[in-house]
N, C-alpha and C positions, 0 to 999 in steps of 0.2 A: 137864247141859251141853246147850246148844241144838244142834240138828242142824247148823245153819250153822257154828257154832264147831267142832263135831266134824269136819265135812267139811274145813274149812280146816286144822285140825291134822293130819288124816290126809294131806292133800295135801303139807303141809310135811314130814312124816315120810317119805313115799314119795320125795320129791325128794332129801332128805338121804340116805336109805338107798341110792338109786341111785348117788349120788356116792361113797358110802363103799365099796360093793362093786364099783364099776367096771362095772356092767352097763349095758344100754341105758338111755338117759335116757328114762324113761317116767313120766309123771305119771298117776296114776289118780284119777279124780274120780267121785263119784256124788252126785246130789242127794237121793236117798231111799234108806233102807236097802233092800237087795234089788234096787236098780236096777243095770242093767248099767254096768260101769265103762268110762270112755273113757280110753284110753292115748294120751298125746301124745308123739310122736316128733319131735325137732327135727332139721332138716337145715341144712347149710351149703352153699350153692351159689356161694360167692364164687370158687371155682376153676372154675366151669362155663363161663366165657367167654361166647361168643355163645349158649349154651344156657340161660341163667338163666331167661328167660321161659318156655321150653318145660318146664323142670323145675318151675317154679311152676304151670304149667297141668297137668302130670302129677300133682302133689300135689293140686291142686283136684279132678281126676277121682276120685282115691281118696277124698278127703274127702266128695265128693258121693255116693259109692257105698257106703261102709261107715259103720257107726254107732259102733263101739267102738274105733276108732283114728283119730287125727288127725295129719296131717303138717303141721308148722309150721316156717317158716323162723326160725331163731334159734339161740341158744347156751344151754347147752352142747349141741352137736350130737352125735348118735349116728350120723348119716348124713352122709357127706362126698361131695360131688359135684364131679367134675373133668371137664375136656375134654381129649381127646388125639386123635391122628390114626389110631388103630386102630379096631377094632370095639367097639360098646357092650358093656359087661360089668359085672357086679356081684361084688364080693368080700364075702361075707356072713360076719361073725364069729359072729353069733348072730341069732336072730329080733329084728328091729328095729334092728340095728346093722351097719354096713358102709360100703364105699366103692363108689360108682358112677362109671364112666367113660362119658361121653357121647362115643362115637367118631365122628369126622368121616367115616370111611370109609363107614359106612352112609348117612350123609346125602348124601355125594357120589354114591352109587349110587341115591339117590332115595327112601330110606325117610323116613317122617314123623317129625319130631323130637318131637312131643308123644307119639306112640305109643311111641317109643323110651324117653322119660322115664318114662311110666306103666308100661311093661313092666319096666324096670330097678327101679323102686320096688316093683313086684310081687314081685321076688326078695327084697328087704329085708323085705317083709311075709309071706314064707314060701312063695311060689309057685315051683315049678320051671318050667323050659322044657318046653313041650308042643308040639312042632313038628307041629301038625295041618294046617298050610297054610290054615286057615280064618281069614278076616278077623274073624269074630265072636269069636274066641278071642284075647284080648290076649296070653296067654302063648305063642301060636304064633310070636310074634316075626317075624323076617325070612322065615320059611317062608310067610307069607301074601302075600309079594310087595310090590313098590314101589307098586302101585296101592291098597293097603290104607292107609286113613287113620284107622281106628277106634282111638281111644285108650281105649275103655271096657272094663272087665272084664265078662265074661259072668256069669250068675247063679251058676254053679258056682264061679268064681274069687272072687266076692264072698263066697259062703258059706264058702269055705275060709279067707279072711282073717278073717272074723267068728269062725270057730271057733278059728283060731290065737291071736286076741287076746280070746277069750271068758273066761268066769269061771274056767275051768281052763286058764289061760294055758299053752300048749304049752311044754315045757321048752326054754328058750332055747339050751341047749347042744346039743340034738338037731338043730338046723337051722343048717348052715353049709356053705360051699362057694364055688366059683368058677362063675359062670354067664356063659358067653361065647357070643355069636352068631357066625355066619359060619364054621361048620365046626369043626374040631378046635381046642381051646383052645391057643393059642400065646401065652399071656400070662404076664407075670411081675409080681411085686409090687414 
């Protein structure tokens, strides 16, 4: 069987398997045997209201930063993005799957919308909050202040996502939770 045909069959099988088991929708592709797999995670930003372009920009940041996972707008989506009037937050069901709320409160206070989107997508990709106060740390979130406009992950954050989606894909069940900015989590599902 040719390599291209084998790769196409493997992709179709993985998409069907993801649908069957209800896990995160992730397509794995590899052009050569032994090559790193690229997992595609689909997101739905139709409920993101005025934040759709910021979400797309945040996804582009991750796509330009990491090599083994791709965020693509489309269906069937494992990442749902909505807008509301609270603080930004992510409800992560498992690695690569969850719901993000783009909260208007942070934007009203002056936080950068693309940084917010990239930060919340970082949670879906397996990164926790790290309130370092440093603008160079994407996962420092709001602790970096409203003057911080950096939407890019640092080298350690990139390496962690690459590891999360590497050959030995971290157990999807081991990473879940609610990640809320702005103090104590006062959020409900």
